[in-house]
C-alpha positions in Angstrom: 69.6 -104.9 44.4 71.3 -104.5 41.0 72.6 -101.0 40.2 70.5 -99.3 37.5 72.1 -98.8 34.1 73.6 -95.3 33.5 71.4 -93.0 31.4 73.4 -91.3 28.8 71.2 -89.0 26.7 71.6 -85.6 25.2 70.3 -82.5 26.9 69.7 -84.0 30.3 70.3 -82.4 33.7 72.2 -84.6 36.2 73.0 -84.4 39.9 76.5 -86.1 40.0 78.2 -87.0 43.3 81.0 -89.2 44.6 82.7 -90.0 47.8 86.4 -90.7 48.6 87.7 -94.1 49.6 88.0 -94.6 53.4 87.0 -91.1 54.1 90.2 -89.6 52.7 90.2 -85.8 52.1 90.0 -85.1 48.4 90.5 -81.3 48.6 92.9 -80.5 51.5 93.6 -76.9 50.3 92.9 -74.3 47.7 95.4 -75.6 45.3 93.7 -79.0 45.1 90.3 -77.4 44.7 91.6 -75.2 42.0 93.1 -78.2 40.1 89.8 -80.1 40.3 87.9 -77.1 38.9 90.6 -76.7 36.2 90.0 -80.2 35.0 86.2 -79.7 35.3 86.4 -76.7 33.1 88.6 -78.5 30.6 86.4 -81.6 30.2 83.1 -79.7 30.4 84.3 -77.8 27.3 85.6 -80.9 25.6 82.4 -82.9 26.1 80.1 -79.9 25.7 78.6 -80.0 29.2 77.2 -77.1 31.1 78.0 -76.8 34.8 75.2 -75.1 36.7 76.5 -75.5 40.3 79.2 -77.4 42.2 80.4 -78.0 45.8 83.7 -79.7 46.7 83.4 -81.0 50.3 86.4 -82.6 52.0 85.3 -86.2 51.4 82.8 -85.9 48.5 81.7 -83.5 45.8 78.4 -82.5 44.1 78.0 -81.3 40.5 74.8 -80.1 38.7 75.7 -80.7 35.1 73.8 -80.7 31.8 74.7 -82.8 28.9 75.0 -81.4 25.4 74.6 -83.2 22.1 77.3 -85.8 22.8 75.5 -87.4 25.8 78.7 -89.0 27.2 78.4 -88.5 30.9 80.4 -91.7 31.7 83.4 -90.7 29.6 83.2 -87.1 30.9 83.4 -88.2 34.5 86.0 -90.9 33.8 88.3 -88.3 32.3 87.7 -85.8 35.1 88.2 -88.3 38.0 91.2 -90.0 36.4 93.0 -86.7 35.7 92.4 -85.4 39.2 93.4 -88.7 40.9 96.7 -88.8 38.9 97.4 -85.2 40.0 96.4 -85.8 43.6 98.4 -89.0 44.0 101.6 -87.3 42.6 101.2 -84.2 44.9 100.4 -86.2 48.0 102.7 -89.2 47.4 99.9 -91.8 47.5 98.7 -94.6 45.2 95.4 -96.2 44.2 91.9 -94.8 43.7 90.9 -91.6 45.4 87.1 -91.9 44.9 84.9 -94.9 45.3 84.6 -97.0 42.2 81.4 -95.8 40.6 80.3 -92.2 40.7 76.5 -91.7 41.3 74.3 -89.8 38.8 70.7 -89.0 39.1 68.6 -87.6 36.2 66.8 -84.4 37.2 63.5 -83.0 36.1 65.0 -79.6 35.1 61.7 -77.8 35.0 60.8 -78.6 38.5 64.0 -79.3 40.4 66.8 -77.1 38.9 66.4 -74.5 41.7 65.9 -77.1 44.4 69.1 -79.0 43.5 71.2 -75.9 43.3 70.0 -74.9 46.8 70.7 -78.4 48.1 74.2 -78.4 46.7 75.0 -74.9 47.9 73.8 -75.7 51.4 76.1 -78.7 51.8 78.8 -76.8 53.7 76.2 -75.5 56.2 76.2 -78.8 58.1 79.9 -78.8 58.8 81.0 -75.2 58.5 78.3 -73.3 60.2 75.0 -72.0 58.8 76.4 -68.8 57.2 79.7 -70.2 56.0 78.1 -71.8 53.0 77.9 -68.4 51.3 81.7 -68.0 51.4 82.8 -71.6 51.3 85.9 -71.8 49.1 84.9 -75.0 47.2 81.4 -73.9 46.3 79.9 -72.1 43.3 77.6 -70.2 45.8 80.1 -67.3 46.1 79.8 -66.7 42.4 76.0 -66.6 42.5 76.3 -64.0 45.2 79.2 -61.9 44.1 79.6 -62.5 40.3 83.0 -63.1 38.6 81.9 -66.5 37.5 84.6 -68.6 35.7 83.7 -69.3 32.0 82.7 -72.9 32.7 80.1 -72.0 35.3 76.6 -71.1 33.9 74.8 -69.2 36.6 72.5 -67.3 34.2 69.7 -69.9 33.9 69.2 -70.3 37.6 69.5 -66.5 38.3 67.0 -65.8 35.5 64.3 -67.3 37.8 65.1 -64.4 40.2 65.3 -61.7 37.5 69.1 -61.8 37.9 68.8 -60.6 41.4 71.6 -62.3 43.3 70.3 -61.3 46.7 66.9 -62.8 45.9 68.7 -66.1 45.1 70.6 -65.8 48.4 67.3 -65.4 50.2 65.9 -68.5 48.4 69.0 -70.6 49.5 68.8 -69.3 53.0 65.2 -70.4 53.3 66.5 -73.9 52.9 68.3 -73.8 56.1 65.1 -74.4 58.0 63.7 -76.9 55.5 64.4 -80.5 54.4 66.3 -79.9 51.2 67.4 -83.5 50.4 65.8 -84.4 47.1 63.4 -87.3 46.7 64.9 -90.1 44.6 62.8 -92.5 42.5 64.1 -95.9 41.2 67.6 -95.0 42.3 68.1 -92.8 39.2 65.5 -90.0 39.0 64.8 -86.7 40.8 61.3 -85.8 39.8 57.7 -86.9 40.0 56.1 -90.0 38.5 55.1 -88.1 35.4 58.7 -87.3 34.7 59.8 -90.9 35.3 57.2 -92.0 32.7 58.5 -89.4 30.2 62.0 -90.6 30.7 61.1 -94.3 30.2 59.3 -93.3 27.0 62.3 -91.4 25.8 64.7 -94.2 26.6 62.5 -96.7 24.8 62.2 -94.5 21.7 66.0 -94.1 21.7 66.4 -97.9 21.8 63.7 -98.7 19.3 65.2 -99.7 15.9 64.1 -97.4 13.1 62.5 -94.8 15.4 62.9 -91.1 14.7 64.6 -90.6 18.0 67.2 -93.3 17.1 67.8 -91.7 13.7 68.2 -88.3 15.3 70.7 -89.7 17.7 72.7 -91.3 14.9 72.7 -88.1 13.0 74.0 -86.1 16.0 76.7 -88.7 16.7 77.8 -88.7 13.1 78.1 -84.9 13.1 80.1 -85.0 16.3 82.4 -87.7 14.9 83.0 -85.7 11.7 83.9 -82.7 13.7 86.3 -84.8 15.9 87.8 -86.4 12.7 88.6 -82.9 11.3 90.3 -82.0 14.6 92.2 -85.3 14.6 93.5 -84.6 11.1 94.6 -81.1 12.1 96.5 -82.6 15.1 98.0 -85.3 12.8 99.2 -82.7 10.3 100.7 -80.6 13.1 102.6 -83.6 14.5 103.9 -84.5 11.1 105.1 -80.9 10.6 106.8 -80.8 13.9 108.7 -84.1 13.2 109.2 -83.3 9.5 107.5 -86.6 8.7 104.5 -87.5 6.6 101.1 -88.3 8.1 101.1 -91.6 6.3 104.3 -92.7 7.9 103.1 -91.8 11.4 99.9 -93.9 10.8 101.6 -96.9 9.4 100.5 -100.1 11.2 103.8 -101.8 11.7 105.9 -100.9 14.8 107.6 -97.5 14.5 111.0 -96.6 16.0 113.0 -93.5 16.5 111.4 -90.2 15.5 108.4 -91.8 13.9 107.8 -93.8 17.1 108.0 -90.6 19.2 105.6 -88.9 16.7 103.1 -91.7 17.2 103.3 -91.3 21.0 102.9 -87.6 20.7 99.9 -88.0 18.4 98.2 -90.5 20.8 98.8 -88.1 23.7 97.4 -85.1 21.8 94.3 -87.0 20.7 93.7 -88.0 24.3 94.3 -84.4 25.5 92.2 -82.6 22.9 89.4 -84.9 21.9 86.6 -86.6 23.8 87.7 -90.0 22.3 88.1 -93.2 24.3 91.1 -95.3 23.9 89.5 -97.6 21.3 88.8 -94.6 19.0 92.3 -93.3 19.5 93.8 -96.8 18.6 91.6 -97.0 15.5 92.8 -93.5 14.2 96.5 -94.1 15.0 96.4 -97.6 13.5 97.2 -99.5 16.7 96.4 -103.2 16.7 95.4 -103.2 20.4 93.6 -100.6 22.5 96.2 -101.4 25.3 98.9 -99.9 23.0 97.4 -96.5 23.6 98.4 -96.7 27.3 101.9 -97.5 26.2 102.1 -94.3 24.2 100.5 -92.2 27.0 103.0 -93.6 29.5 105.9 -92.6 27.2 104.9 -88.9 27.9 105.6 -89.5 31.6 108.9 -91.2 31.0 110.3 -89.4 27.9 110.9 -85.6 28.2 111.2 -85.3 24.4 107.7 -86.7 24.0 106.4 -84.5 26.8 108.0 -81.3 25.3 106.6 -82.1 21.8 103.1 -82.5 23.2 103.4 -79.1 25.0 104.8 -77.3 22.0 102.4 -78.7 19.4 99.4 -78.0 21.7 100.7 -74.5 22.2 100.9 -74.0 18.4 97.4 -75.4 17.8 95.8 -73.4 20.6 97.6 -70.2 19.6 96.6 -70.6 16.0 93.0 -71.3 16.9 93.0 -74.6 15.0 91.3 -76.6 17.8 88.4 -74.2 18.5 84.9 -75.4 18.0 
């Protein structure tokens, strides 16, 4: 059976999960878990996603995420998994893909299944670590639901609001699932919800695809606003790179091959655009003035091979962050 097409729409709740290749352990220790969550926080902020719950198991992970206006789940996950795999391979001296080729994502009926999915995700460690270990499992958001101290990227408020912010009441709700079948029912390989929800989603997808529809116009307007915001940030980054290299923005963006300081400036610009914006490589190539999208990979690789490029990226990013020029 053919795999269903990924649904990328704004303001949708997703259950996202993926397994490792050949049963490799993706999170051997706290350092690895911490790095994955660091990247999760970074890209959730960049793509305007909300993380409602997570659980990092040795051979797989679960995320309960909600898209914002950008509706770019595929690019969000690509960035997250690529960044973590590069880190993991370097640290553990390995090569190749860490996770199986295509992550799984299911669209969730938020009104009916937000709580059920959070319970299902939080109970994952119970099967392997003992029935009470799930409450303190290091790689799970459950401990924050119980004890507070949530990291900024984790949004516990919406789930806890159903229990009047009583954390022990939520703990009781999760514990009840130990004696129940908590695995969600999946429809059409892409939905968690009832048949009425599936009908609503089909209607929404159809309206989004229908030429001239109000839904399509609204989507275009939202994308345009996001692109304008991104363009402003890109111009800010370009000016910062030009200032650092005492060069002009026009020289850095010229289309012919650039050598020396200008060539390094272009590499730094490409790296910063990739680091700070939710752009794919085609968008970066268009802004920088590269003839081929593959040229972006050349500039990104220079960061790994040239310490001057790497240092410039770090310093310019520090200046931009310290000056608040990349804030939303």
